[in-house]
Backbone as JSON, one array per atom type, in Angstrom:
{
  "sequence": "RERTKGDSLVTLVVWWTLELEVVVLLGNYRSQLVERVYQWRLLRRGTNWIGDGVAGEIP",
  "N": [[0.86, -1.21, 0.0], [0.9, 1.9, -1.12], [1.38, 5.11, 0.09], [1.09, 8.59, -0.1], [3.27, 11.1, 1.28], [2.12, 13.52, 1.96], [-0.58, 12.9, 2.26], [-0.69, 11.22, 4.57], [0.25, 13.0, 6.4], [-1.7, 14.99, 6.48], [-3.84, 13.47, 7.41], [-2.84, 12.81, 9.91], [-2.67, 15.33, 11.14], [-5.36, 16.09, 11.15], [-6.51, 14.08, 12.77], [-5.09, 14.59, 15.12], [-5.96, 17.13, 15.79], [-8.7, 16.7, 16.2], [-8.59, 14.89, 18.33], [-7.41, 16.47, 20.26], [-9.38, 18.4, 20.65], [-11.43, 16.85, 21.72], [-10.21, 15.95, 24.07], [-9.87, 18.37, 25.42], [-12.54, 19.16, 25.7], [-13.58, 17.05, 27.25], [-11.95, 17.34, 29.47], [-12.72, 19.87, 30.47], [-15.4, 19.33, 31.05], [-15.14, 17.3, 32.93], [-13.76, 18.53, 35.05], [-15.63, 20.42, 35.83], [-17.68, 18.74, 36.65], [-16.48, 17.36, 38.78], [-16.08, 19.48, 40.5], [-18.71, 20.2, 41.03], [-19.74, 17.89, 42.3], [-18.08, 17.85, 44.5], [-18.75, 20.24, 45.81], [-21.42, 19.69, 46.3], [-21.24, 17.55, 48.04], [-20.01, 18.78, 50.22], [-22.05, 20.48, 50.9], [-24.06, 18.69, 51.59], [-22.92, 17.55, 53.82], [-23.05, 19.58, 55.5], [-21.08, 21.3, 56.04], [-19.66, 24.4, 55.64], [-17.18, 25.61, 55.27], [-15.8, 26.62, 53.22], [-17.12, 28.81, 52.46], [-20.0, 31.02, 52.34], [-20.73, 31.39, 49.79], [-20.73, 29.11, 48.29], [-23.13, 27.71, 48.56], [-24.88, 29.31, 47.19], [-24.14, 28.97, 44.57], [-24.91, 26.55, 43.57], [-27.42, 25.21, 41.63]],
  "CA": [[0.0, 0.0, 0.0], [1.7, 3.14, -1.2], [0.64, 6.31, 0.51], [1.95, 9.77, -0.22], [3.6, 11.7, 2.57], [1.15, 14.58, 2.23], [-1.81, 12.28, 2.73], [-0.57, 10.76, 5.95], [0.45, 14.18, 7.22], [-3.02, 15.6, 6.65], [-4.6, 12.58, 8.29], [-2.28, 12.95, 11.25], [-3.07, 16.64, 11.68], [-6.81, 16.05, 11.41], [-6.74, 13.25, 13.96], [-4.52, 15.26, 16.28], [-6.86, 18.24, 16.13], [-9.93, 16.13, 16.77], [-8.29, 14.32, 19.63], [-7.15, 17.59, 21.16], [-10.67, 19.01, 20.99], [-12.14, 15.92, 22.6], [-9.54, 15.97, 25.36], [-10.19, 19.65, 26.06], [-13.95, 19.12, 26.09], [-13.71, 16.11, 28.37], [-11.28, 17.94, 30.62], [-13.58, 20.91, 31.0], [-16.59, 18.7, 31.6], [-14.8, 16.54, 34.13], [-13.42, 19.43, 36.15], [-16.89, 20.99, 36.29], [-18.39, 17.68, 37.34], [-15.79, 17.12, 40.05], [-16.36, 20.63, 41.35], [-20.12, 20.1, 41.43], [-19.86, 16.8, 43.27], [-17.37, 18.27, 45.71], [-19.58, 21.25, 46.48], [-22.64, 19.04, 46.74], [-20.89, 16.77, 49.22], [-19.8, 19.72, 51.31], [-23.37, 20.99, 51.27], [-24.77, 17.6, 52.27], [-22.32, 17.31, 55.13], [-23.4, 20.7, 56.34], [-19.9, 22.12, 56.3], [-19.49, 25.46, 54.64], [-15.96, 26.33, 55.62], [-15.3, 27.3, 52.02], [-17.78, 30.11, 52.45], [-21.44, 30.95, 52.08], [-20.92, 31.51, 48.35], [-20.89, 27.78, 47.68], [-24.54, 27.34, 48.55], [-25.57, 30.12, 46.2], [-23.72, 28.63, 43.23], [-25.52, 25.3, 43.12], [-28.83, 25.44, 41.26]],
  "C": [[0.88, 1.24, 0.0], [0.84, 4.33, -0.79], [1.58, 7.5, 0.44], [2.15, 10.4, 1.14], [2.58, 12.77, 2.95], [-0.13, 14.03, 2.82], [-1.73, 11.93, 4.21], [-0.41, 11.96, 6.89], [-0.89, 14.85, 7.52], [-3.86, 14.78, 7.62], [-4.16, 12.75, 9.74], [-2.75, 14.25, 11.89], [-4.55, 16.65, 12.03], [-7.11, 15.27, 12.68], [-6.26, 13.95, 15.22], [-5.43, 16.37, 16.76], [-8.13, 17.73, 16.8], [-9.69, 15.62, 18.18], [-8.09, 15.42, 20.67], [-8.46, 18.21, 21.62], [-11.42, 18.15, 21.98], [-11.55, 15.95, 24.0], [-9.89, 17.24, 26.12], [-11.63, 19.65, 26.56], [-14.15, 18.23, 27.31], [-13.1, 16.7, 29.63], [-12.14, 18.99, 31.28], [-14.78, 20.31, 31.72], [-16.27, 18.02, 32.93], [-14.51, 17.46, 35.3], [-14.68, 20.08, 36.71], [-17.65, 19.98, 37.13], [-17.81, 17.45, 38.73], [-16.11, 18.25, 41.02], [-17.77, 20.56, 41.89], [-20.28, 19.09, 42.55], [-19.24, 17.2, 44.6], [-18.22, 19.25, 46.51], [-20.83, 20.62, 47.08], [-22.39, 18.24, 48.01], [-20.7, 17.67, 50.43], [-21.14, 20.2, 51.84], [-24.12, 19.94, 52.07], [-24.25, 17.42, 53.69], [-22.63, 18.46, 56.09], [-22.2, 21.57, 56.69], [-19.81, 23.18, 55.23], [-18.28, 26.31, 55.0], [-15.34, 27.01, 54.42], [-15.91, 28.7, 51.95], [-19.25, 29.96, 52.12], [-21.74, 31.01, 50.59], [-21.21, 30.18, 47.68], [-22.37, 27.42, 47.55], [-25.28, 28.09, 47.45], [-25.26, 29.7, 44.77], [-24.4, 27.39, 42.69], [-27.01, 25.52, 42.85], [-29.77, 24.49, 41.97]]
}
Protein backbone atom coordinates (compact mmCIF):
# COMPACT_ATOMS: atom_id res chain seq x y z
CA ARG A 1 0.00 0.00 0.00
CA GLU A 2 1.70 3.14 -1.20
CA ARG A 3 0.64 6.31 0.51
CA THR A 4 1.95 9.77 -0.22
CA LYS A 5 3.60 11.70 2.57
CA GLY A 6 1.15 14.58 2.23
CA ASP A 7 -1.81 12.28 2.73
CA SER A 8 -0.57 10.76 5.95
CA LEU A 9 0.45 14.18 7.22
CA VAL A 10 -3.02 15.60 6.65
CA THR A 11 -4.60 12.58 8.29
CA LEU A 12 -2.28 12.95 11.25
CA VAL A 13 -3.07 16.64 11.68
CA VAL A 14 -6.81 16.05 11.41
CA TRP A 15 -6.74 13.25 13.96
CA TRP A 16 -4.52 15.26 16.28
CA THR A 17 -6.86 18.24 16.13
CA LEU A 18 -9.93 16.13 16.77
CA GLU A 19 -8.29 14.32 19.63
CA LEU A 20 -7.15 17.59 21.16
CA GLU A 21 -10.67 19.01 20.99
CA VAL A 22 -12.14 15.92 22.60
CA VAL A 23 -9.54 15.97 25.36
CA VAL A 24 -10.19 19.65 26.06
CA LEU A 25 -13.95 19.12 26.09
CA LEU A 26 -13.71 16.11 28.37
CA GLY A 27 -11.28 17.94 30.62
CA ASN A 28 -13.58 20.91 31.00
CA TYR A 29 -16.59 18.70 31.60
CA ARG A 30 -14.80 16.54 34.13
CA SER A 31 -13.42 19.43 36.15
CA GLN A 32 -16.89 20.99 36.29
CA LEU A 33 -18.39 17.68 37.34
CA VAL A 34 -15.79 17.12 40.05
CA GLU A 35 -16.36 20.63 41.35
CA ARG A 36 -20.12 20.10 41.43
CA VAL A 37 -19.86 16.80 43.27
CA TYR A 38 -17.37 18.27 45.71
CA GLN A 39 -19.58 21.25 46.48
CA TRP A 40 -22.64 19.04 46.74
CA ARG A 41 -20.89 16.77 49.22
CA LEU A 42 -19.80 19.72 51.31
CA LEU A 43 -23.37 20.99 51.27
CA ARG A 44 -24.77 17.60 52.27
CA ARG A 45 -22.32 17.31 55.13
CA GLY A 46 -23.40 20.70 56.34
CA THR A 47 -19.90 22.12 56.30
CA ASN A 48 -19.49 25.46 54.64
CA TRP A 49 -15.96 26.33 55.62
CA ILE A 50 -15.30 27.30 52.02
CA GLY A 51 -17.78 30.11 52.45
CA ASP A 52 -21.44 30.95 52.08
CA GLY A 53 -20.92 31.51 48.35
CA VAL A 54 -20.89 27.78 47.68
CA ALA A 55 -24.54 27.34 48.55
CA GLY A 56 -25.57 30.12 46.20
CA GLU A 57 -23.72 28.63 43.23
CA ILE A 58 -25.52 25.30 43.12
CA PRO A 59 -28.83 25.44 41.26
